[in-house]
TISE-176795 format. One line per 3 residues: for each residue x, z, y of N, C-alpha, C, CB. Coordinates in steps of 0.05 Angstrom, whole numbers, plus 5000, padded with zeros to 4 digits. Glycine has a CB too. Example, Ala and Ser with C-alpha at 12.3 -4.5 7.8 and 13.67 -1.06 7.14 Angstrom:
# TISE-176795
5264:5156:4886:5246:5156:4910:5264:5156:4934:5226:5181:4911 | 5257:5142:4955:5273:5143:4979:5258:5157:5001:5282:5114:4988
***
This chain:
# TISE-176795
5345:4793:4748:5356:4815:4762:5380:4806:4779:5364:4838:4743 | 5386:4818:4801:5405:4807:4819:5430:4824:4820:5393:4804:4846 | 5452:4810:4826:5477:4823:4835:5491:4838:4814:5471:4840:4857
5508:4856:4823:5525:4872:4807:5510:4895:4793:5548:4884:4823 | 5500:4889:4769:5485:4909:4755:5503:4933:4748:5473:4897:4729 | 5494:4957:4756:5506:4982:4747:5532:4990:4760:5511:4980:4718
5541:4976:4781:5566:4984:4793:5567:5013:4802:5572:4966:4817 | 5544:5021:4814:5543:5049:4823:5543:5069:4801:5518:5053:4840 | 5536:5060:4777:5534:5079:4754:5560:5083:4739:5513:5069:4735
5580:5067:4745:5605:5068:4729:5617:5096:4728:5625:5048:4739 | 5621:5107:4752:5634:5133:4753:5618:5154:4738:5638:5142:4782 | 5591:5154:4743:5574:5174:4729:5574:5169:4699:5546:5172:4740
5576:5144:4691:5575:5138:4662:5600:5148:4648:5572:5108:4658 | 5623:5144:4662:5648:5154:4649:5647:5184:4646:5673:5146:4667 | 5638:5198:4666:5636:5227:4664:5616:5235:4643:5627:5239:4691
5594:5221:4641:5575:5227:4620:5585:5223:4593:5549:5211:4624 | 5602:5201:4589:5614:5196:4563:5632:5219:4554:5629:5170:4564 | 5646:5230:4573:5664:5252:4567:5649:5277:4559:5683:5259:4591
5625:5279:4569:5609:5304:4563:5592:5301:4538:5591:5310:4587 | 5592:5277:4526:5575:5274:4502:5586:5291:4479:5574:5245:4494 | 5568:5302:4463:5576:5319:4440:5587:5300:4419:5552:5335:4429
5607:5310:4403:5618:5293:4382:5598:5289:4360:5644:5306:4370 | 5600:5266:4346:5582:5260:4324:5588:5279:4301:5584:5230:4316 | 5568:5292:4289:5573:5310:4267:5586:5295:4243:5547:5323:4258
5603:5310:4228:5616:5298:4205:5596:5289:4185:5636:5318:4192 | 5600:5265:4175:5582:5254:4154:5558:5240:4166:5574:5276:4136 | 5554:5241:4192:5531:5228:4204:5535:5198:4203:5526:5237:4233
5513:5183:4198:5515:5154:4197:5521:5143:4224:5489:5142:4185 | 5541:5125:4227:5548:5114:4253:5525:5096:4263:5574:5097:4252 | 5520:5097:4290:5499:5081:4302:5509:5052:4303:5492:5092:4330
5491:5033:4297:5500:5005:4299:5506:4997:4327:5478:4987:4288 | 5527:4982:4330:5536:4974:4357:5519:4951:4367:5566:4965:4356 | 5507:4955:4390:5490:4934:4402:5506:4914:4417:5469:4947:4421
5498:4889:4416:5512:4868:4429:5508:4871:4460:5503:4840:4420 | 5525:4857:4475:5524:4858:4504:5497:4846:4513:5547:4843:4517 | 5489:4824:4500:5463:4812:4508:5440:4830:4503:5459:4785:4493
5441:4846:4481:5420:4865:4475:5419:4887:4495:5423:4876:4447 | 5443:4897:4503:5444:4917:4523:5433:4908:4549:5473:4927:4527 | 5440:4883:4557:5430:4872:4582:5400:4869:4581:5443:4845:4589
5390:4860:4559:5360:4857:4556:5347:4884:4558:5354:4844:4529 | 5358:4904:4545:5346:4931:4546:5346:4941:4575:5362:4950:4529 | 5368:4938:4589:5369:4948:4617:5350:4932:4635:5398:4946:4627
5349:4906:4632:5331:4890:4648:5302:4898:4643:5335:4860:4642 | 5296:4904:4617:5269:4913:4611:5262:4940:4624:5265:4915:4580 | 5281:4958:4623:5277:4984:4635:5274:4982:4665:5300:5003:4628
5291:4965:4678:5288:4962:4707:5262:4949:4714:5312:4946:4717 | 5254:4929:4698:5228:4916:4704:5205:4935:4701:5225:4891:4686 | 5205:4951:4680:5184:4971:4676:5184:4991:4699:5188:4985:4649
5207:4999:4708:5209:5018:4730:5197:5006:4755:5238:5026:4735 | 5204:4980:4760:5193:4968:4784:5163:4963:4782:5207:4941:4790 | 5153:4957:4759:5124:4955:4755:5111:4982:4761:5117:4946:4726
5122:5003:4751:5111:5030:4756:5113:5036:4786:5125:5051:4740 | 5134:5028:4799:5138:5033:4827:5117:5019:4844:5166:5025:4836 | 5112:4993:4837:5093:4978:4852:5064:4989:4849:5093:4948:4844
5058:4999:4825:5033:5012:4820:5030:5037:4837:5029:5018:4790 | 5052:5053:4837:5052:5077:4854:5049:5070:4883:5079:5092:4850 | 5063:5049:4893:5061:5041:4921:5033:5033:4928:5080:5018:4926
5019:5018:4910:4992:5009:4915:4973:5033:4918:4982:4991:4893 | 4977:5053:4901:4960:5077:4902:4966:5093:4927:4964:5095:4877 | 4992:5095:4934:5000:5110:4958:4988:5096:4983:5030:5111:4960
4988:5070:4984:4977:5055:5006:4947:5060:5008:4983:5025:5004 | 4933:5059:4985:4905:5063:4985:4898:5092:4993:4893:5057:4957 | 4914:5111:4984:4910:5139:4990:4913:5143:5020:4930:5157:4975
4932:5130:5032:4936:5133:5061:4912:5122:5076:4961:5117:5070 | 4901:5099:5068:4877:5089:5080:4853:5107:5076:4870:5060:5070 | 4852:5119:5052:4829:5137:5045:4830:5162:5062:4830:5144:5016
4854:5172:5067:4856:5196:5085:4846:5189:5113:4886:5205:5086 | 4853:5165:5122:4843:5157:5149:4813:5155:5149:4856:5130:5157 | 4801:5145:5127:4772:5143:5125:4759:5171:5124:4764:5127:5100
4771:5190:5110:4761:5217:5109:4761:5229:5138:4777:5235:5090 | 4783:5225:5152:4785:5235:5180:4764:5223:5197:4813:5229:5191 | 4760:5196:5194:4739:5182:5210:4711:5193:5204:4740:5152:5205
4705:5197:5179:4679:5207:5171:4675:5236:5180:4675:5205:5141 | 4696:5252:5179:4694:5279:5189:4686:5280:5218:4720:5294:5185 | 4699:5262:5234:4692:5260:5263:4663:5251:5267:4711:5242:5277
4655:5231:5251:4628:5220:5253:4608:5241:5245:4625:5195:5235 | 4614:5257:5224:4596:5278:5216:4593:5300:5238:4606:5291:5190 | 4615:5306:5251:4613:5326:5273:4595:5316:5295:4641:5332:5284
4598:5290:5302:4581:5278:5323:4552:5277:5314:4590:5249:5330 | 4547:5271:5289:4519:5270:5278:4506:5298:5279:4519:5259:5250 | 4522:5318:5273:4511:5345:5274:4504:5354:5303:4531:5365:5262
4521:5346:5322:4515:5351:5350:4489:5337:5359:4538:5343:5368 | 4486:5311:5350:4462:5297:5357:4438:5310:5344:4464:5267:5348 | 4441:5320:5320:4419:5334:5307:4411:5359:5322:4426:5340:5278
4431:5374:5332:4425:5397:5348:4409:5390:5373:4451:5412:5356 | 4417:5368:5386:4402:5359:5410:4374:5351:5403:4417:5335:5423 | 4370:5337:5381:4344:5329:5372:4326:5353:5366:4345:5310:5348
4338:5373:5353:4322:5397:5347:4315:5412:5373:4338:5415:5329 | 4333:5412:5392:4327:5424:5418:4304:5410:5432:4352:5425:5436 | 4304:5383:5431:4282:5368:5443:4256:5374:5428:4288:5338:5442
4257:5375:5401:4233:5382:5386:4223:5409:5393:4239:5379:5356 | 4241:5428:5397:4233:5455:5405:4219:5455:5432:4257:5474:5406 | 4229:5440:5451:4216:5439:5477:4188:5426:5474:4233:5422:5497
4185:5405:5458:4160:5393:5454:4140:5412:5441:4163:5368:5436 | 4149:5428:5422:4131:5448:5409:4122:5468:5429:4145:5461:5386 | 4140:5477:5447:4132:5497:5467:4112:5485:5486:4157:5507:5482
4116:5460:5494:4097:5447:5512:4070:5445:5500:4107:5419:5521 | 4069:5437:5474:4043:5435:5460:4030:5463:5459:4047:5424:5432 | 4045:5483:5454:4034:5510:5452:4022:5519:5479:4055:5531:5442
4038:5513:5500:4029:5521:5527:4004:5505:5535:4051:5516:5548 | 4003:5479:5527:3979:5463:5533:3955:5473:5518:3985:5433:5527 | 3959:5482:5494:3937:5492:5478:3925:5517:5489:3946:5497:5449
3941:5533:5503:3932:5558:5515:3918:5555:5541:3954:5578:5518 | 3920:5531:5553:3905:5525:5578:3888:5501:5574:3925:5521:5600 | 3883:5487:5597:3866:5463:5595:3881:5440:5583:3856:5456:5623
3907:5438:5589:3923:5416:5578:3919:5391:5594:3916:5411:5549 | 3937:5373:5592:3937:5348:5608:3913:5331:5602:3962:5332:5605 | 3904:5330:5577:3881:5313:5570:3856:5322:5584:3877:5311:5540
3850:5349:5580:3825:5360:5592:3826:5358:5622:3821:5389:5583 | 3849:5363:5634:3852:5361:5663:3845:5334:5673:3880:5369:5672 | 3854:5314:5659:3848:5287:5668:3819:5280:5664:3865:5267:5652
3807:5289:5642:3779:5284:5638:3761:5297:5659:3771:5293:5610 | 3769:5320:5670:3753:5334:5690:3761:5327:5718:3757:5364:5686 | 3777:5306:5721:3785:5298:5748:3761:5289:5764:3806:5274:5746
3758:5297:5790:3735:5290:5806:3732:5260:5812:3735:5305:5832 | 3755:5246:5811:3754:5217:5818:3758:5201:5793:3776:5210:5839 | 3737:5187:5783:3740:5171:5758:3761:5150:5760:3713:5157:5752
3765:5138:5785:3786:5118:5788:3813:5130:5783:3784:5105:5816 | 3816:5155:5793:3842:5168:5788:3846:5172:5759:3842:5196:5802 | 3825:5178:5743:3828:5180:5715:3838:5154:5702:3801:5188:5702
3827:5131:5712:3836:5106:5702:3865:5100:5710:3818:5083:5711 | 3872:5106:5735:3898:5101:5745:3919:5117:5730:3900:5106:5775 | 3912:5142:5723:3932:5160:5710:3929:5161:5680:3928:5188:5722
3914:5142:5668:3912:5142:5639:3939:5137:5626:3891:5121:5630 | 3957:5123:5641:3983:5118:5629:3998:5144:5623:4000:5100:5648 | 3991:5166:5637:4004:5191:5632:3999:5200:5603:3994:5213:5652
3974:5196:5594:3968:5204:5566:3985:5187:5547:3938:5200:5560 | 3986:5161:5553:4001:5143:5535:4031:5150:5535:3998:5114:5544 | 4042:5157:5559:4070:5164:5560:4076:5190:5546:4079:5166:5590
4057:5209:5547:4061:5234:5533:4062:5229:5503:4038:5254:5539 | 4044:5211:5493:4043:5205:5465:4069:5191:5456:4019:5187:5458 | 4078:5172:5473:4103:5158:5467:4127:5177:5466:4108:5135:5487
4127:5196:5485:4149:5215:5487:4150:5232:5461:4146:5232:5512 | 4126:5241:5452:4125:5257:5428:4134:5241:5404:4097:5268:5424 | 4126:5216:5403:4134:5198:5380:4164:5194:5380:4119:5171:5382
4175:5190:5404:4205:5186:5406:4219:5211:5397:4213:5178:5434 | 4209:5234:5405:4222:5259:5398:4222:5263:5368:4209:5283:5412 | 4199:5258:5355:4198:5261:5326:4216:5241:5312:4168:5258:5317
4215:5216:5321:4232:5195:5309:4261:5202:5312:4226:5168:5321 | 4268:5212:5336:4297:5219:5341:4306:5241:5322:4301:5227:5370 | 4289:5261:5319:4295:5283:5301:4298:5274:5272:4274:5305:5303
4279:5257:5263:4279:5247:5236:4304:5230:5231:4254:5231:5230 | 4310:5212:5251:4334:5195:5248:4359:5211:5248:4334:5175:5270 | 4361:5231:5265:4385:5248:5265:4389:5263:5239:4384:5268:5289
4367:5272:5228:4370:5286:5202:4379:5267:5180:4343:5299:5194 | 4367:5243:5179:4375:5224:5159:4404:5215:5163:4356:5199:5160 | 4412:5210:5188:4439:5202:5193:4459:5223:5185:4443:5195:5223
4453:5248:5191:4471:5270:5184:4474:5272:5154:4461:5296:5196 | 4451:5270:5140:4452:5272:5111:4469:5249:5099:4424:5271:5099 | 4465:5224:5110:4480:5201:5100:4510:5204:5105:4469:5175:5112
4517:5212:5128:4546:5215:5135:4558:5238:5118:4550:5221:5165 | 4543:5259:5114:4553:5281:5098:4558:5272:5069:4533:5305:5098 | 4540:5256:5058:4544:5246:5031:4569:5227:5030:4519:5230:5021
4571:5210:5050:4594:5192:5051:4620:5207:5053:4592:5172:5074 | 4620:5228:5069:4644:5245:5073:4652:5259:5047:4640:5265:5095 | 4632:5269:5033:4638:5282:5007:4649:5262:4987:4612:5296:4996
4637:5238:4986:4646:5217:4967:4675:5209:4975:4627:5193:4968 | 4680:5205:5001:4707:5197:5009:4728:5218:5002:4708:5192:5039 | 4720:5244:5005:4739:5265:4998:4744:5266:4968:4728:5292:5008
4723:5262:4952:4726:5260:4923:4745:5237:4915:4699:5257:4909 | 4742:5214:4928:4760:5192:4923:4788:5198:4930:4750:5167:4938 | 4792:5212:4953:4819:5219:4961:4832:5237:4941:4818:5233:4989
4817:5257:4931:4828:5275:4911:4834:5261:4885:4808:5299:4906 | 4817:5242:4878:4822:5226:4853:4848:5209:4856:4799:5208:4847 | 4851:5197:4880:4875:5180:4885:4900:5198:4885:4872:5166:4911
4898:5222:4896:4921:5239:4896:4930:5247:4868:4915:5265:4912 | 4910:5252:4851:4917:5258:4823:4929:5234:4809:4892:5267:4808 | 4917:5210:4814:4929:5186:4802:4957:5181:4812:4911:5162:4808
4962:5186:4838:4988:5182:4849:5009:5200:4836:4988:5186:4879 | 5001:5225:4830:5019:5243:4817:5027:5233:4789:5007:5271:4815 | 5007:5223:4774:5013:5213:4747:5031:5189:4749:4987:5205:4733
5026:5171:4768:5043:5147:4771:5071:5155:4780:5031:5128:4791 | 5074:5175:4798:5100:5185:4805:5115:5195:4781:5098:5207:4827 | 5101:5210:4764:5114:5220:4739:5123:5197:4721:5095:5238:4724
5107:5175:4721:5114:5152:4704:5139:5139:4714:5091:5132:4704 | 5141:5136:4741:5166:5124:4752:5190:5141:4745:5163:5121:4783 | 5187:5167:4749:5210:5185:4743:5218:5184:4714:5203:5214:4752
5198:5181:4696:5204:5178:4668:5220:5153:4663:5179:5178:4651 | 5213:5131:4675:5228:5106:4672:5256:5109:4683:5213:5083:4687 | 5258:5122:4706:5285:5125:4718:5303:5142:4699:5283:5138:4745
5292:5163:4688:5308:5179:4669:5317:5163:4645:5292:5204:4660 | 5300:5144:4636:5307:5127:4613:5331:5109:4621:5284:5110:4604 | 5330:5099:4645:5353:5082:4654:5378:5099:4656:5346:5070:4682
5376:5123:4667:5399:5141:4669:5411:5147:4642:5392:5166:4684 | 5394:5153:4623:5404:5159:4596:5419:5135:4584:5381:5167:4577 | 5408:5111:4588:5421:5088:4577:5448:5083:4590:5403:5064:4579
5448:5086:4616:5474:5082:4631:5495:5102:4622:5469:5085:4661 | 5486:5127:4618:5505:5147:4610:5517:5142:4582:5492:5175:4610 | 5502:5127:4566:5511:5121:4539:5530:5097:4537:5488:5117:4520
5534:5083:4559:5551:5059:4559:5579:5066:4567:5539:5037:4578 | 5598:5052:4554:5626:5056:4562:5632:5038:4586:5645:5049:4538 | 5655:5043:4600:5662:5025:4622:5665:4996:4614:5688:5034:4635
5676:4991:4590:5678:4963:4580:5651:4950:4576:5694:4962:4554 | 5632:4966:4566:5605:4955:4562:5592:4949:4589:5588:4975:4546 | 5596:4967:4608:5584:4963:4634:5595:4937:4647:5590:4986:4653
5622:4933:4644:5634:4909:4656:5624:4884:4642:5664:4911:4654 | 5621:4885:4615:5611:4862:4600:5582:4856:4607:5614:4867:4570 | 5566:4876:4610:5538:4871:4618:5537:4859:4646:5522:4898:4617
5554:4869:4663:5555:4858:4691:5562:4829:4691:5575:4875:4708 | 5582:4822:4675:5591:4794:4674:5569:4776:4662:5617:4791:4657 | 5555:4785:4642:5535:4769:4629:5511:4766:4648:5525:4783:4603
5504:4786:4663:5483:4784:4682:5489:4763:4703:5477:4811:4695 | 5514:4765:4714:5522:4746:4735:5522:4717:4724:5549:4753:4746 | 5530:4714:4700:5530:4688:4687:5501:4677:4686:5543:4689:4659
5482:4694:4678:5455:4685:4677:5444:4677:4704:5437:4707:4665 | 5451:4692:4725:5442:4685:4752:5453:4659:4761:5450:4708:4772 | 5479:4655:4756:5492:4629:4764:5479:4606:4750:5522:4630:4757
5473:4609:4724:5461:4587:4709:5433:4581:4719:5460:4593:4679 | 5417:4602:4726:5390:4598:4736:5391:4584:4763:5376:4625:4738 | 5411:4591:4780:5413:4579:4806:5421:4549:4804:5434:4594:4823
5439:4543:4785:5447:4515:4780:5423:4499:4770:5470:4514:4760 | 5406:4511:4753:5383:4497:4742:5363:4491:4765:5369:4514:4721 | 5359:4509:4783:5341:4503:4806:5353:4481:4823:5337:4528:4823
5379:4481:4827:5392:4460:4843:5389:4433:4829:5421:4467:4848 | 5394:4432:4803:5393:4407:4788:5365:4396:4788:5403:4411:4760 | 5345:4414:4787:5317:4405:4786:5306:4397:4814:5300:4427:4775
5323:4401:4835:5314:4395:4862:5294:4415:4872:5303:4368:4863 | 5294:4439:4862:5274:4459:4870:5283:4476:4893:5268:4477:4846 | 5309:4476:4899:5318:4492:4922:5310:4478:4948:5348:4496:4921
5303:4493:4968:5292:4481:4993:5314:4467:5010:5279:4502:5010 | 5305:4448:5025:5323:4436:5045:5324:4457:5068:5313:4408:5056 | 5344:4453:5085:5346:4471:5108:5323:4466:5128:5373:4467:5123
5308:4487:5132:5285:4485:5151:5288:4507:5171:5258:4486:5136 | 5281:4502:5196:5282:4524:5216:5261:4544:5212:5280:4512:5245 | 5266:4570:5217:5246:4590:5213:5226:4590:5237:5259:4618:5211
5203:4602:5232:5185:4608:5255:5198:4631:5270:5156:4615:5245 | 5187:4636:5294:5197:4658:5310:5193:4684:5295:5184:4659:5338 | 5170:4688:5282:5165:4712:5266:5184:4714:5243:5137:4713:5257
5188:4691:5229:5207:4691:5206:5235:4698:5214:5207:4664:5193 | 5243:4688:5237:5270:4695:5247:5273:4724:5252:5276:4679:5272 | 5253:4737:5264:5254:4765:5269:5253:4781:5243:5230:4774:5287
5238:4772:5224:5236:4786:5198:5263:4785:5184:5214:4774:5180 | 5276:4762:5184:5302:4759:5171:5323:4777:5186:5312:4730:5171 | 5322:4777:5212:5341:4793:5227:5338:4822:5221:5338:4788:5258
5313:4832:5219:5309:4860:5212:5319:4866:5184:5279:4867:5214 | 5313:4848:5165:5321:4853:5137:5352:4853:5135:5309:4832:5119 | 5365:4836:5149:5394:4835:5147:5407:4860:5160:5405:4810:5161
5393:4871:5179:5403:4896:5191:5402:4920:5171:5387:4903:5216 | 5387:4917:5149:5384:4938:5130:5404:4936:5107:5356:4939:5118 | 5422:4916:5108:5442:4912:5086:5457:4938:5081:5461:4889:5093
5461:4944:5055:5476:4968:5048:5459:4993:5044:5497:4973:5067 | 5434:4993:5053:5417:5016:5050:5407:5018:5021:5394:5016:5070 | 5404:5042:5011:5398:5044:4982:5369:5037:4975:5403:5073:4972
5365:5028:4950:5338:5025:4939:5328:5053:4931:5339:5005:4915 | 5305:5060:4941:5292:5085:4932:5262:5077:4928:5295:5108:4954 | 5252:5083:4904:5225:5076:4898:5205:5089:4917:5218:5083:4869
5186:5073:4927:5166:5083:4946:5175:5084:4975:5157:5110:4938 | 5201:5077:4980:5211:5080:5007:5205:5056:5025:5242:5084:5006 | 5200:5061:5050:5194:5040:5070:5212:5043:5094:5165:5041:5079
5236:5054:5090:5254:5057:5113:5250:5084:5127:5251:5034:5132 | 5266:5088:5148:5288:5070:5157:5314:5073:5141:5293:5075:5185 | 5317:5094:5125:5343:5098:5112:5344:5087:5084:5349:5128:5110
5321:5079:5072:5321:5069:5044:5295:5052:5041:5322:5091:5023 | 5296:5034:5021:5273:5016:5016:5270:5011:4986:5276:4990:5032 | 5245:5005:4978:5242:4990:4953:5236:4961:4961:5218:5003:4935
5232:4944:4940:5231:4915:4946:5210:4908:4966:5228:4899:4921 | 5185:4916:4961:5163:4909:4979:5163:4926:5004:5137:4911:4964 | 5175:4949:5003:5178:4965:5027:5195:4950:5048:5191:4992:5021
5216:4936:5038:5234:4921:5056:5219:4897:5068:5259:4911:5041 | 5205:4882:5051:5191:4858:5061:5168:4865:5080:5181:4842:5037 | 5153:4886:5073:5130:4893:5090:5140:4903:5117:5112:4914:5077
5161:4919:5117:5171:4930:5142:5184:4908:5159:5192:4952:5137 | 5198:4889:5146:5210:4867:5161:5189:4851:5176:5226:4848:5141 | 5167:4845:5163:5146:4830:5176:5130:4847:5196:5128:4817:5156
5128:4873:5191:5115:4890:5211:5131:4890:5236:5112:4918:5200 | 5158:4892:5234:5175:4891:5258:5174:4863:5271:5203:4899:5251 | 5167:4843:5255:5165:4816:5267:5138:4812:5281:5169:4795:5245
5121:4832:5279:5095:4830:5293:5072:4820:5275:5097:4813:5316 | 5077:4817:5249:5056:4807:5231:5054:4826:5207:5062:4778:5221 | 5036:4846:5208:5033:4864:5185:5024:4848:5160:5012:4886:5191
5035:4855:5137:5028:4843:5112:5023:4865:5092:5051:4824:5102 | 5010:4858:5069:5005:4879:5049:5030:4894:5040:4992:4867:5024 | 5026:4918:5030:5048:4936:5023:5063:4927:4997:5039:4964:5020
5048:4918:4977:5061:4914:4951:5066:4884:4946:5043:4926:4929 | 5084:4879:4927:5091:4851:4921:5067:4837:4908:5114:4850:4901 | 5051:4851:4892:5027:4838:4881:5007:4830:4902:5014:4857:4860
5002:4848:4921:4983:4841:4943:4995:4819:4960:4977:4865:4959 | 5021:4819:4965:5033:4798:4981:5030:4771:4966:5063:4804:4985 | 5032:4771:4940:5029:4746:4925:5000:4737:4925:5039:4751:4896
4981:4755:4923:4953:4748:4920:4941:4741:4947:4938:4769:4907 | 4950:4753:4969:4936:4751:4994:4949:4733:5015:4932:4778:5006 | 4974:4726:5011:4988:4709:5031:4988:4680:5022:5017:4719:5035
4993:4662:5041:4992:4634:5036:5015:4625:5017:4993:4618:5062 | 5008:4610:4996:5028:4600:4977:5043:4576:4989:5015:4592:4950 | 5069:4575:4984:5085:4552:4992:5103:4545:4968:5102:4557:5018
5110:4519:4966:5129:4511:4945:5157:4519:4952:5127:4480:4940 | 5174:4522:4932:5202:4529:4937:5215:4508:4954:5217:4532:4910 | 5208:4482:4950:5221:4461:4966:5215:4464:4996:5211:4434:4956
5193:4477:5003:5185:4479:5031:5191:4506:5042:5155:4473:5033 | 5207:4522:5028:5214:4549:5039:5229:4547:5065:5231:4564:5018 | 5223:4566:5082:5239:4569:5107:5246:4598:5110:5223:4558:5132
5267:4605:5125:5275:4633:5127:5251:4650:5137:5298:4635:5147 | 5249:4673:5124:5227:4692:5129:5205:4691:5108:5215:4686:5156 | 5203:4669:5093:5184:4667:5071:5191:4687:5050:5182:4639:5060
5172:4695:5033:5176:4714:5012:5178:4700:4985:5154:4736:5012 | 5198:4707:4969:5200:4697:4942:5191:4719:4923:5230:4688:4935 | 5172:4712:4906:5160:4731:4887:5171:4726:4859:5129:4729:4887
5176:4748:4845:5189:4746:4819:5173:4759:4797:5217:4759:4820 | 5177:4749:4772:5165:4759:4747:5136:4751:4746:5169:4789:4744 | 5125:4747:4722:5097:4738:4719:5077:4758:4731:5090:4735:4690
5084:4784:4732:5066:4804:4743:5069:4807:4773:5070:4830:4729 | 5087:4791:4786:5092:4793:4814:5101:4821:4822:5067:4786:4831 | 5121:4832:4807:5129:4859:4811:5155:4862:4827:5133:4873:4785
5166:4839:4837:5190:4841:4854:5187:4820:4876:5216:4837:4837 | 5199:4825:4899:5197:4807:4922:5222:4809:4938:5172:4814:4939 | 5230:4786:4950:5253:4785:4968:5247:4766:4991:5278:4774:4953
5263:4767:5012:5259:4750:5036:5280:4727:5035:5262:4767:5062 | 5270:4703:5038:5288:4680:5038:5303:4679:5065:5272:4653:5033 | 5329:4675:5063:5346:4675:5088:5358:4648:5093:5367:4696:5087
5354:4628:5075:5366:4602:5078:5389:4598:5059:5375:4598:5107 | 5398:4573:5056:5420:4566:5040:5417:4575:5011:5445:4577:5051 | 5392:4575:5001:5388:4583:4973:5392:4612:4967:5406:4567:4956
5390:4629:4987:5395:4658:4984:5371:4674:4994:5421:4666:4998 | 5370:4698:4984:5349:4718:4993:5363:4744:4999:5327:4722:4971 | 5349:4760:5016:5358:4788:5020:5337:4805:5007:5361:4795:5051
5346:4826:4992:5328:4841:4976:5338:4870:4972:5323:4828:4949 | 5319:4888:4966:5325:4914:4955:5322:4911:4925:5306:4937:4967 | 5345:4908:4910:5343:4898:4883:5330:4916:4862:5370:4892:4873
5338:4941:4860:5329:4958:4838:5340:4986:4842:5338:4947:4811 | 5331:5006:4827:5342:5033:4829:5372:5033:4824:5328:5052:4809 | 5387:5048:4841:5416:5050:4838:5431:5029:4854:5423:5048:4810
5417:5009:4865:5430:4988:4880:5423:4991:4910:5421:4960:4870 | 5434:4972:4926:5431:4973:4955:5421:4946:4965:5457:4980:4969 | 5409:4946:4988:5399:4922:5000:5422:4902:5003:5386:4927:5028
5417:4877:4993:5439:4858:4992:5428:4829:4993:5455:4861:4966 | 5446:4810:4998:5440:4782:4997:5447:4772:4969:5455:4766:5019 | 5429:4757:4957:5432:4748:4929:5423:4718:4927:5415:4765:4910
5431:4705:4906:5420:4678:4901:5390:4679:4897:5434:4665:4876 | 5376:4658:4905:5347:4658:4902:5339:4663:4873:5336:4631:4912 | 5355:4653:4854:5348:4655:4826:5358:4681:4813:5359:4631:4810
5361:4702:4829:5371:4727:4818:5352:4740:4799:5378:4746:4841 | 5327:4732:4799:5306:4741:4780:5289:4717:4773:5289:4765:4792 | 5273:4718:4751:5255:4696:4745:5234:4692:4767:5241:4701:4718
5234:4668:4779:5218:4663:4802:5189:4657:4794:5229:4640:4818 | 5170:4670:4806:5142:4664:4802:5132:4644:4823:5125:4690:4804 | 5140:4647:4848:5131:4629:4869:5139:4641:4896:5101:4624:4868
5127:4630:4917:5134:4638:4944:5109:4639:4961:5155:4620:4956 | 5109:4656:4982:5087:4658:5000:5098:4659:5029:5070:4684:4994 | 5080:4653:5047:5088:4653:5076:5070:4671:5092:5087:4624:5087
5081:4693:5103:5065:4710:5121:5058:4694:5147:5081:4735:5128 | 5036:4702:5159:5029:4690:5184:5018:4662:5182:5052:4690:5202
***
């Protein structure tokens, strides 16, 4: 986890402490948790919240694409129905022509009774063309009916999928909000001294992790960014100070992958919406070969992402309650890195 954990929560935590009900007389005192235990608990809650957020983001992204598919199929169904109407009109004209021909001599009998046999031979193609025209009309009607039925089934299935995704998104939104409330409750239960101690311990862990990367030679040498990477970094740096809000993609707030996906979209290279998809679908690069604009992925589940800006630092939307900031590359446990474009 990166940066000043809980700074924004200090004022709210002090107020919440004052509002806590007194412990009833004779109640057993709660065991005092160590600073390291408190930090572990908070890191676990934040990680669970971000996992839930990334799951929500993935569903929201899929739902957005599904809505576009429903709209496309609705338009296709409308066109198919118009084509079916035209085919039915053609079939109706053919039926009327057959009825009229049946009530008179008809084209076949007329040709057979022609006074000039050579003319009969010369105009025999008329019979063939009439047969082909009737076959085309029937085939067109049959095809239009089949196409309309197929598109109608696809549209119904797409709409069912959309409704299912919407229900899943609501459950995932509720899961995120439940995680956030757990974080808020824990923050409210901490004293200012505990908050400060947790903050110091977190920073100490980040510093040690950064030194370990440096000692192992894992931090990258200075490399120039690509033109797209430079634009992505510039966009991300312009968002400094904006709040982390789960599911947000700007312009006033971001979550971690919302920031990275928007930065590269503004750089002219659209990338997947979530950190997991960014990890799975983009080109892997070693930390030693990082250049500004590359994405650093964190945690074994690839649930957090930041943009490398050079000099061993990243810009990121860290977590709920924090703001977009520049942090050491080792601000979270590193999984690996990927390169858009």
